[in-house]
N, C-alpha and C positions, 0 to 999 in steps of 0.2 A: 769589719762588717762581716757577719756570717753569710755564707752563700745561701740565697733563698730565691724561690721562684713561685709565682702564683698561677694556679690553674683556675681561670675565671668560671663563674657560673655559666651554664649553657641555657639558662632560661628558668621559667617558673619551676620551683621545687628542686633546683640544682644549687648546691652551695659553692661559694668561693673557697678555695683551699690554697693556703700558702705553706710550702714545705721549707723548713730551715735545716741545713745540713750541718751536723756536728762532725767536724773533720777528725777529731781524736778517736771517735768510736765508729765512724761510718753510719751513725744513726740519723734518721730523719724525724724531725719534730714537726707537728702540724698545728696550724691555726686555721680552724674551719669556721665559716660564718654564713649566716643567712642574709643575703643581700636585701631582703624586704624589711627586716627588723633591726639589723645591726647587732644581733645577738650571736655569740660564738662560743666555741669550746677549744681548749688546748688538749692535744693528744700526744702522749709519750714524750713530754718535754724533759730534757736532760739537765741534771745538775753536774757541773764540772767536778771531776775527781782525778787526782794525781795518785796512782797506786804506789809510786816510789816513796812519796812523802805522806800519804794518807791525808791529803788536804782537799777541801772542797771549795768551790767558788760558784757564784750565781750569775756571772757576767752574760753567759749565753741566754739564760732564762730571762734576765732583765731586758736584753735586746728584743726578745719576742714580745714582752709586755709593752715595751716602748712602741713597737710596730702596731700592736693592737690599739694602743691609745691614739697614735697618730691617725689611724684609719677609723677611729670612733667605733671600735668593736667592743661591746660589753661581754665579758666572759661569764657564761652561765655555768659551765662545767669544766672540771679538770679531770681528764680521762687518761687511763692507761690501759693497754691491751693485755699486759701480763707482767709478772715481776721479772724485770729484765736482768740478764746475767752479764751483760757487757757494758752497761752504763748505770749510773746512779740516777734514779728518778727524782724529779723536782716537785712531785705532787705535794708533799707536806709544806714545803717552802712557799709554793704558789698559793696554797690555801691560806697561809698566814698573810700573804700580801693582798689577796683578792677577797677573801671571805666566801668564795664560791665553793660548792661541795665537790669532793673528789670521789672517784669511783674506779672500780676494777671488776673483774669477773669473780663470781662467788667461789669458784674452785681454788682461789688463792688460799683458802683454808686448808685444802688437801696438800697444796704445795708447801705451806708452812709446816704441816705435820712431817713431811719428808725431811725438811731442813732442820727441824728441831732435833731429829735423830742425828743428822750428819754433823751438826754443830755441837751436839750433846748439850743442848739448851732446852730442857724439857718444859720450862715455863715461859719460853720466849714466844713472841709474835701473837698479836691479837688483831688480825685484819679487820674484824668487825668494829674495832675501836679507832683504828687509824684511817679507815675509809668510811665515808658517809653512805656509800651505796655499794653493795656487792651484787652485780648484775647476773641474772640467770639467763640461760639460753632462751631466746624468744622475748625477753623483756623489751618494752618499748617506752620511749620518752620523747621529749621535744627539745630542740634547740631553736629558739625563736619560733618560727612557724614550720620548721622542717621536722618531719618525723625521723626518729632514729630507732633502728631495730638491732638488737644484740644477737650475734651468732656465736655459739661455742665452736671454736675452730682449733681443737687440740692437735698435738703432734710435736711442735717445738717445745711446748710445755703442756701439761695435762689441763691447764686452765686458760689457755690463750683464747681471747675473744676478738671478734671483728665487729666494728661499728658500721652498719649500713645506713647511710645518711641521705635522706631525700630521694630523688628519682635516679641518681646516677653516680654515687660516690660510695666507696667502701674502703675503710682503713683496715688492712688485712694483716697487720702485725708481722711476725716473722714466719710467714707461710711461703708466699712467693718472694723471689728476688726479681730483678729485671729479667726479661725473657732470655737475654744473652748470657745470663749467669745460672738461672735455674730456680732452685728452691732452697729453703733454709734448713739448717741442721736439726736433727731430732734425737740427739744422744745425751741431752742433759737428764738428770734424775726426773722421772715421770714422763719423759718424752717417748715418742713412738713413731717410727717411719710409716707404719700402716695407718695410724690415725691421721698423720699429716697428709697422706695421699687422699684419704676420704675428705679431709677439710679442703684440700685444693679443689677437688671435684665439686664440692658444695659451693665454693666461691665462684667457680666457673659457671655455675648455673644461674648466677644473678642476672645475666643478660649481657649480650655482646658489647654494648656500648658503656657498660658500667666502668667508671674510672677506678682503678685499683691503686691505692697508695700504700707502698711497702714500708717496712721498718728499717731496712739497711741497704746501702749500696757502697761498693768500694772501687767502682770503675773496673775496667778490664785492660788488657794490653792493647786492644783495638779502640777502646772508648775510655779516654782519660777522665772525662768529666763525670761526676756522679749524676745519677738520674733516679727518679722514684715514682714515676707515673706511667701506667700502661692501661690498656683496656682488657676486659675478659677475652675478647676475640683475639687480641694480639698474643695474650698468654697461651691460649689454646693452640694457636697456629705456630707460634715461634719459640715457646719455652724450651730451653735446652734439655730439661728432664722429662717433659710431658708431650712435646709435639709428636704427632704421628700416632697418638693413642697408646702411649706406654701403659702396659698392664700394671696392676697393683703389685704383683709379685716381682716384676722387673724393676719397678720403682723402689720397692723396699730393698732389693739387692743393691741397686745403684746408690741409694741414699746411705745405707749402712756401710758400704765399702768406702764411700767418701768420708763419712763421719769418723771412721777409724783413723784417718790421717790428720784430723784436726786437733790442735792444742786447745786447752781451755782458755777462754778470754782472761786476760791478765787482771781484770777487775772483779771477776765473778765471785770469789770467796769473800771479798770485801763488801761488795755492794748488795749482795742478796740479803745480808743481815739488816741492811737499812731499807731495801726495797720491800721487804716483807713487813716493814713499818711505814710504808708510803714514802720512803726516802728519809725518814727520821732516824738520827743516830740512836744507839742504845742509851738508856737513862744514865746520866752522869754518876760516877762512883763517888766515894767519900772525899776525893780530892777535887771534885767538880769537873772532872774530865770524863769523856766517853771513850770506850775501848771496844775493839773488835776482836773476835775469837776466830782463829784460822785453823781448820783441821789439817793435820799432817798425814800424808801417805794414804789419803782416802780416794784419790782420783788418778792413780797411776795407770797409764795406758798399758794395755796388754801388748806383749811383745811376742813375735813368732820367730 
């Protein structure tokens, strides 16, 4: 059974949120629902992927669907916050199972353009065909009776978005980590530490008691168990990279120094080819099989 934990509604306008932890990638997947209507959404659900054998599996996503069915939650939306670099998204598979629309931020088109060049696949990727909705900054929609507002929060990627749901919940993608860890990396193509700082400040402006649900946690030496919920007030007061009023210049220096030490995720070059297709593999070739293309020597770390 996947480790999961529910953050219950705090009252009118407040969603129930269950986070499901994917141990292989340290990712948190969310089932968010409106207690008044039983309508819900899935956010950043993971498709299993073994990079050593290039095989996929749906067991984790199936478990989340079973949980939703058990709790009589009707899924209205399949949402992702960005094209993930460290896990394969389950969006396309979930859409096949549920018939619900899937969505991501509209700047996925600009991300696709970057990766067409990096993969040397000039005709690849058509996000407008693989996703039913490409959200712009400020777009609004509903899940059940709960209003949802989309915030563009770039930095980790140029197109990362945050979903602000109801009165007190925000799904903040790979911006914040837990306060004892700090913030997410900003060194992928299209990323920017300066833009990430601005996004973090905008998220903090949502209100002290806003529940912030992050994209990843790996535990720490002092805290073995993964965690994924905090409040804006806790992040402002305790975040390892921001507490005490860290300036933008100081943050950029800190973030870029840290990022230079980080290896690429072992799944990145595999899964981005599928995530830019909503998790769908490339079209089968003449033998009926799908193939991935991996660029060589394009991401060597600078050495000093």
